[in-house]
N, C-alpha and C positions, 0 to 999 in steps of 0.2 A: 686356607686357600678358598673354600666355598665362600666365606664372608667377603674376601677380596673380589671374587668374581660377581657376587651378588651386588655389591656396592658399585662395582664398575658398570653393570647392566642397568642399575637403577639410575646411575648418572646419565647414561645413554637414552634411557626411556624418558627421564625428565626433560633432557635437552630437545629431543624430538617432540615431546608433548608441548613444550613452550613454542616450538616452531609451529605446530598445528593451531595453537590458540592465536598466534600472530596472523596466520593465514585466515582463520575465521574472523578475526578483528578487521582485517582489510576487506574481506568479502562483504562485511556489513557497512562499509564506507558509503555515505549518502550518494557520492558522486557515481560510483559504480552501480548501485542499486537503483538509481533513479530511472535508468532506461532512456533518458533523454540527453545524456552527456555526449558531447562530441570526442572523437579520438584524442585530440590535443589535451582536453581536460582529463580524460582517463590516464594518458600518459604522465601528465603533471602529478596526479594523485599517486601513481605507482613510483615515480622518481622521488617524490617527497617521503613516501614511506621507506624506500630504500636508504635514504640518507640517514635514518634513525636505526636501521637494521642492516649493518654492513656485512653480516655473516652470509648473505645471499649473493650469489654470482649474478642473478638477474631475475626479473618478475615480468610476467606477461599477462595479458587479459585477452581471452578468447570469446567469441560468440558460441551459442549452444550448437551451432553448425560447424565448430572448430576452425573458424576463421580468425586468425591473430588480428586483433584491433590495435593493440598497443604493446610496446616492449621497452623495458629500460635500456637495452642495448640497441634498439632500433632495427633489430633483425627479423625478416620474415614478415614484415607488415602486409596484411592482405592475403596471405597464403593460407591454404586449408591444411590443417595438421592431419597426419594419419590417425586411423581409428585404433591403433594399438596403444600400448603403454597404459596410462591412467584413464584414458577415455573409455575403456571397458568398464571400469568401476563407475564411472559417470552415467554411462548407459543403463546400468543396473539399478540407478536411482539413489546412489550414495551421495551425500553432501560433501564428503571429504575423502580423498584417496591419497595415499602416501606410498612411495616405494622407489626403488633404484631402476631407472630406465635411461636409455641412451637419448641425449638431448639433441634435437635436430638443429637448434640454434647454435649451441655451444659445441657441437661435433664431438661429444665426449659423454661417458656414463656420468650421471649425476643423481642425486637424491632429489625426487620431485614431490611436491605437496600441491594438490590441486583441490580448490574449495569452490563450490557453487554458489554464485551471487544471486540472491533472490530479491525481488522488488516487492511492491505492495500486493498484499494477498498471497504472498509465497510464490509468485510467478518467477521462474528461472530467468535471469537476465544474461548470464554468461559464466565463465569459469576463470578464476584467477589462479596462476601457476607460479610457485616459487621453486628456485633451483639452488641446491647446495652442492658444492664441490665434496667429493668423497673423502677429502683430506681429514675431515673432522672424525670420520670413523677410525682412521689410523691413529689420531691423537688419543681417542677415547681407549682403544685397544693398547696402545703403548703405555698409557696411564695406568692400566690395570696391572702391569708387571714392573713398574718403576719402584724405587725405594729398597729398603732392606729385604733380603731374601727374594728380590725380584729378578730383573733381568741379569744382575751380576751373579745370581745363583743358578743360572741356565734355565730359567722359566721361559716357556713359549706360549703364545697367545694367538687363537683364531677367533674371527667372528664370521659365522656361516648363516646362510638363509635356511629356510624350512626344507630344502633338498640337499643341504650340505655344501652348496657352492660358497667358495671363499669370498667374503666381502671385504675383509681386512686381515692382515697377518703381520706378526713381528719378525717373521723369518722367511716368508714365501711371498715377496711382493709381486713377482712375475706371475704368480698363479691366481692373483685376485681377479674375480669375475670370469675366470677361465677354467679352474680345476676345482674338484671336490676335495675338501679337507681329508688328509690321511687318517684323522682320528674319527672320521664320521661313522665308520662301520660299527665299532663298538657301542656307539651312542644312539644309533638309529632306533633299535628295539626299545630302548628305555623311553625315548621321546615319544614313540607311537604309542607306548603304554600309558602315556599321560603324565610321566614323571617331569617335573619342572626343574629339578636341581639335584645333584648328587656327585659322587666320586667313585672311582674304581681304580684298581691296579690291574695293569694288563701289559703285555709285551707286544710292541708294534713290529711286525716282521720287516717293515721298510726302514726301521731305525736300528742303529748299532749301539743304542745306549742301554739296552737291556730292559728290565722291568721299569715301568713308568707309573706315576700317579696322575690321573686325568680328572680334572674338576670341570663340570659344566653347569650353566645356568641359562635357562630360556627367558626370552622376553615376555613380560607380564602385561605391559601397557597400562592404559587407564580407561576409566568408564567411557569417556568420549574419544579416546584414541586407543583402539585395541592392539596397536603394535603391528609388526610384520612378520612374527614368528621367527625371529632370529635367535641364535644360540651362541654364547660366548664360552669358549673352552680354554683352560689353563693346563699346561702340560709341564711336568718336571720329572727327571729321573729320580727313582726311589733312592739310589745310593747318595744323590746329591743331598737329599733331606736328612737321611739317617746317619751318615758318616760323622757330622759334627756332634751328633747326640752320643754316638759310640765313644768318640774320643773324650767328650766331657764326663761320661760315666766313669771311664778309667781314671781320669784325673781326680774325680770326686772320691772314688774308692781309695786311692792312694792317700789323698789328703785326710780322709776320715781315720784310716788306720794309723797314720803317724800321729795325728792329733790325739786319738784315743789313747795311744801308748804314753804320751806325754802326760796327759791329763791323769792317767792311772798313777804314774809315778809321782806327780805333784800332790795327788790326793793322799797317797800313803804317808808322805812326809808331813803334809799339813796335819793330818789326823793325829799323829804322834805328838806335834809341838803345840798344836793349838785346839785340841779337842775341847777342853773345858771351857776356856774363854770364849770359844766360838759358840758353844752351846748356849752360854749365858747371852752372848750378843744376839744369837738367833732367837731365843725366847723374847728379849726385849724387842727385837725387831717385829716379831709376831704380834706382841702387844700393841706396839705403835701401829702396825698394819690394821689392827682391829679397831683403832681410833683412840687408844689409851695413851695419850701423849704424856702421861705422868710416869711412865715406865722408865727406868735407869738401869745402867750397867755398873756392877761393883767393880771398882778399879783396884787390882791387887798388886800391880807392878808398874814400873815406869818404862818398860821396854815397849816395843812396837805395839804389842796387844793392849798394854796399859794406855798408851797414847790413843790407839784406836777406840778404847773404851770411853776415855775422856772426850774424845771427838765426837763419839756417838752420843754421849750425854749432852754435850753442847748443841748437837744438832737437834736432839729431842727438845731441849728447852727453847731453841730458836723456832722450831716447828710450832711449839705450843704458844710462843708469843705471836708468831705469824697467823696462827689460826684465830686468836682473839682479834688481831687487827683485820684479818680477811673477813671475819664474822661482821665486824662494825662496818667494814667497807661494803660488804655484800648488802647489809641492810640498807645503807645509803644508795648504793647502786640500784637495789631493787625499787627503792622509792623513786629514784630519778627515771629508772625504765618505765615504771608505771605512769609517771607524769608524762614522759616523752611519748609513750604509746598512746595515752589519751589524746595528746596533741596530734600525733600522727593519724589516729583514727578520725578526729575531727577534720583535719585537713584532707584526709582521703574521702570523707563524705562530701565536703565542699567540691573537691575536684570531680567526684563522680557526679554530683548535681550539675556542675558547670559543664562537663563533658556531655551529660544527657542533653542539657539545654542546646549545646552546640550542634550535637547530632540532629536533634529535632529542628533547629534553625536551618542546618544544612539540607535536611530532607525537605523542609518547607521551601526553601529557595529552589531546589531542584524541582519540586512539584510546581511551584509558581512558574519556573521557567518553562516546563512542559505545557502548563495551561496557557501561558502567554504565546507559545508556539502554536498551540491548538487554535487560539483565537485568530492569530495572524494567518495561518494556513487556511482556515474556514473563510476568512475575508478575502483572501487572495483568490481562492477557488471560485468565489462568486463574481469575480471581476474578470475572468479570462474569457468570457463569451461563449463558453461551452453549453451544450445542451443541459436540460434539467436533470436527465438521468446521470449524465457524466459528473456534474458538480455534486449531486447528492452522494454518488458512489465515492468520490474522493472524500467528502465530508466524513462518511462513516469509517472510511480507512484512517483518516486523522484521529477520530475518537477511539478506535481500537488501539492505535499506536500510543497515544499520549495519555490515556486513562487506563491502559492495561486491561482493557475490556475483552471479554470472551466473545461477544457477539453484539453488534450494533445493527439496527434495521430502521428504515424510514418507509412508511406508508404515505401515499397522497390520495386525495379524492378520486375514486373510480368513475368509470363511465355510468354505471348505475347509481341510482339515488341511495344515499345513506350507506355507501360502501367505500372501503379504502383498498387501494392496490399497492402491493409492494414494489418499490422503485429502486431501492438500494440495500445492499447487504454485505457485511464485511466481518472477518473473524473466523469463527468456526464454520461458517457457511456463506458462500456467495451466490447460491442459487436464488433466483427470483421466482422459479415456478414451484409448484407443489402446494401442500395443504395450507400453507401460511400466506399464499399469494393475495388472497382476498379476505377481508375482515368487514363484518357488518357492525354498524353502530349499535352499541349496547350489548354486544356479545363478547364474553371473555374480557381480559384486561385492556387489550387494544381498543375494542369497541367501546368499552366503559369510559376510557380516557377521551376517545373522540366525542362521545355523546355529552358527557358532563363537563368536558374542557377544564379537567383538573388533573395535575400530575399525581402519579402513584409511585410510591418508593417502598420496597420491602427488602429487609435482610434475611427473609425466611422463605426464599423461593421454593425450597423443598418442603412440600405440604400445602402449598398455596393451592386452593381449589380452582382458581382462575387461570393457573398455568397447567394446560392439559397434559403436555408430554413430561410427566414427572420421571419417567425412566431416563429421558435425555438429561434432566436436571441432576439426577443422581449420578449418571455416568460421567458427565463433564464437570462436576463439582461446583455447580452454580449456586452462589449464595445470595447474591443481590440482584434485584430487578428494579430499574428506574424507567419509567414511562412518562413522557411530556407531550401534552397536546400542542400542536403547531396551529396557533389561533392568530388571526389578523383582523382587527375591527370586529370582534365578537363572532367571526365565522371560522369553522374549523377547516383547515386546508390540508391537515395530515397529522401523523403521530410518529414520534421518535422513541424507540425502546432500546434499552441497553441491559445486557446481562454481564455479570462480573463474578469472578470467583472469589472475591474478597469484598468486604463491605467499603462503601465510598466514603472517603474523608469528607467532613462537613465543608471544607473550603472548595471541594470539587463541585459541590451541588449548584452554587450560584453560576460558576463557569458553564456547567452543562446546561443550565436554564438560558443563560445568554446565548450559548450556541444554538439552542432550540429557537429562540426568538429570531435569531439571524437567519436560520433556515426557513422558518415560517414566512419571514418577510421576502426572502428570495423566492420561495415557492409562489407566493402571492404576486410578486413582481413578474415571474415567468408566466404565470396564468394570465395576468393583465396584458403582458406582451402578446401572448398567443391570441387572446381575445381581440386585441387591437388589430393584429395581423388578419384575423379572420374577418373583422369588420371591415378593414380596409379592403380585403379581397372582395367581399360582398358588395361594398360600395363601388369598387372599380368594375365588378362584373355588371352591376346594375348600371353604372354610368356608361359602360362601353355597349351594353346590350339594349339600352333604351331606344325605342322607335322615335322619341321626341328628342329634340335638341336640348342639351343642358349646358348652360354657358355661364361665364362670369366675365365682367368688365370692371376695370379699375376706375378711380375717380376721374382719370383723363379720358374715359370712354374707350380704352384699348382692351381687346379680348385677351384675358389671361388664362382662361380655361375654355374647352369645348370638346364634346364627345363627337364620336364618328358621325352619328345621326345629325347632329347639328352642322357639321362640316358638309355632309352630303346635301343638306337643304340649300346651302349657299353655292353648291356646285363644286366643292373641293374634294380632293381624293382623300385627304387625311387631316386631322385637327392641326398638325403642325403648320399647315399652309395658311390657316386663318388666324392662329394665335399670334399676337403682336400687331395685328392690323386694327385700325380704328373703326368702331361700329358705325360712324357717320357715313362710311363709304357705301353701306348697304342700304341707306334710306333714299327712297325715291324723292322725297321732298323734305329738306331740313327743317322746315317749319312743323312737319309732323313730329319730328323728333323732339323739338322744343315743347310741343304740347304734351307729349308722352311724359317727359321729364317733369313738367309742371304737375301733372296729375299724380305721378309717382312721389313727387316731393310732398304733396298735400296728403295722399292716402297711405304712404309708406309701402304700399303693395297694391298690385292689380291682379286681376285674374281674367284670362282670355281676352286680353287688350288686342284689338285689331290693328296691325301694322302693315303699311304699304312699303314693301321692300323690294330689293332686286338682287338677283344672283350675281356671281362672279362675272358671267357673260353679259350682264345687263338685262336679262330677261326678267319681266315683272314677277314678283313674288308676294303672295298674301300670307301673312303670318298672324298667329295668335300667340301672345306672350303672357305668362303667369310668372310674376317675379316680385322681388322685394329689394328694399334699399339695405346695404350693409353699412353699419356704423360702428365706430370704435367706442371704447369705454367712456371717452369724453364727448360723445355724440357726434363726432366729425364724420362727414360723408367719405366712405372708403370705396364704394362702388355698388354694383348691382349684380344679383345672381337670380337665375330663374330658368324656365323652360320654354322653349320654342316649338310651335306645331305648324307644319306646312298646311295651310287652309286655302291654297290656290285652287285645287279642284273642287272643294266644297263651295268656295265663293263663286266659281264659274258655274257649277251645278245650280246654285241658288239663283244666279242671274238668269240662267236658261229656264229655270222653273218659273221665275217671275214673268219672263217673256212669254212663255207657253200659257201661263195662266191668263195674261192679258189677251193673248190670241184666241184662247178658248172663249174667254168672255165676250170678245168681239164677234166670234162666230156664233155664240149662242144667241146673240141678239138678232142675227140675220137668218136663222133657220127655223122651220117649223118641225115639230118633233112627231115622229110616228109612235103610236102606242097601240096596245091591245094585241089580239091574236090575229095573224096574217095567214089565210089559207093559201098554200103554194103548192104547185104541181110537183110531185117528186121526180117526174121525167124532164119536162121542158122548162121547168122553173117559172111558169107563168103564175100570176096572182089573181084570185078572184076578188072582185070589189063588192060593195055593199049591195049592188043591183044583181049580182050573180054572174056578170060577165067577166071573162078571162082576158088578161092583157099582159104585155111583157112587163118584166120587173122595172126597167129604166122608165117605161111609160107610166107605170103606177107611182114610182117614187117622184118623178118630175111633176105629176099632177097634184101630189099631196104635199110636196116640200118645195123649197127654192133651189134645190140642188140641180146641177147640170152635169151630163155625163159626156166624157170623151172616150173613143173607142180604141183598143188595141188588143194585142194577143200576149198572153203569159207565156213564159218559156215552155211549159208543157204542151200548150196548144200550138205553139210555133212548130214544135217537133212533129205534131200531128198533121198540120195543114201544109207546112213547108219543110219537109224532111231534107236534112243536109244544109239548111241554113242556120247560121249562128244567131241565137236570140240576142236582141239588143235591148230588151226591157219593154214596158207598156207604152 
């Protein structure tokens, strides 16, 4: 009974373990783990899986917020699930939860298996939930009592949970998931004491069958599926088991007594009639039994005993002849067996070699497939237009996945000279901060790789003096370190490092080096893009903030580029108003333009060339242009580009200065100058001449120069002499 219960529980455990393995398998599906799949794609993956596993009633996919995204029955899509049932185990951090709960979608109790779906880096993406109808429990329990001495012998079976609640029963279907098993009380203390199986004889006061034998076996589970703590019980009345045994005992006793009496009588008669011949026959048989086939029986009569002796002698002679033939045949057979064994050993060796080669070839193909997928995924990541940090993080994730690496990291050039900054990390750690964030050229393995631009590979990471954290290496079982410099055109742009728990295969190293080269080119490309963007921004800032006009015209003389300062010089609000217009519109004299182009054609460039132009309004404009000719690779004239400066004010000031100089020169020719020390009265402002007499200042100046005076009042004197009158000037 205990064996029967044990095997029944083993079948139940194996069945549920297989279902949990299937749940883990679906949880690892790339569509569910990607995090980018649409609900229809997830629904297709669930339906495709259910076609191959028909034992499930339905399968659903939930987000980590318990929102149902997809369901094979199409029920409850978009609804939030309650926090009870298996969600309690998920909230505790378990990756797989199994148990009996009431299904909201099926509206009935069902066995649920919930498995957490994790994406890259172990990030939870959602939960996939399988539902099994509870009929499979009834089938398992009924199978435990089927066959001889089973249900036909009055055997009863229950499957209960850890609290004794009926999960399945061969005799109390109405009490399933409602009542506690009637046999739970005598078993509870044994189960609490840690007993996993056993049997006992007891009398159930609720039953009328008298004394019963009760056998129980607890669910053991597996390492990755601990089970649910269920118990299977088999119950059978004691009299049902022992009554057939008592009847059989009585019959055996009677048969033995009768048979013994008959044998005794026959023996007494036989001893009297056959004692001597039988003794002779017995001695001969003993000799033959010891291998002496030469033994014979002396035949003294022709009765039954005589014929028996003759028959015995013929049998002995036949056995002797058979032994000789058998010996010859055995020798031939031994020889044939030896030859055949040698052939089989050779064939077995060839088969073993062939199988080994096939296994190696299969492993090589699988590894080649992983390497091809790695190369394709790395190339695809570099073309999706994401940022440098995002692409590098995806690349290290691919390396961890396809090379079974423990940790992969990538450093790029930092802001400081001769430093590296951690940009991506996957595997045992995804943190970018900490003691490994910055590395200096020439220090430890990463810095040495960056400085020397040579890869480093070691299969003895434990004990390597350049790997500082030896405690981490020992704890994680790190065996191999592989570091590759990321070099483009002789310049180090970064370092890629890989840590593995097993040595890397020789065919993996070229693929790893190829991946490093791709990543180096991508980093250089991204750095060039950033530099170009910075250069373009600097050029645009300089272009827009310049106080001088910066322009370009094509071969037809049409403006194709102009900054704000240039547009303002010609009287426009924005560059868009002047771009597309012909430069000839802004020359005051077209002949000046022809002369300008002739000089430019001869010199290829001019500096501070004076141009007489006009604004949009027609107002005269004086410009200075420094420009050059734009030519194609074949020497064809493509246009002109240069700088314009508004010189209108300076030209006007120069003209006024020239006029003022001319006027001053003319005035200097008509005046006499005063020089020397002039004695002047501090009170009345009279001047003393050379003879010592005092005269008014205008009289003195008029007598010594050709200047004439006109009289008026300044504003201050006007206020003094004519208060209240507005001053009008001198």
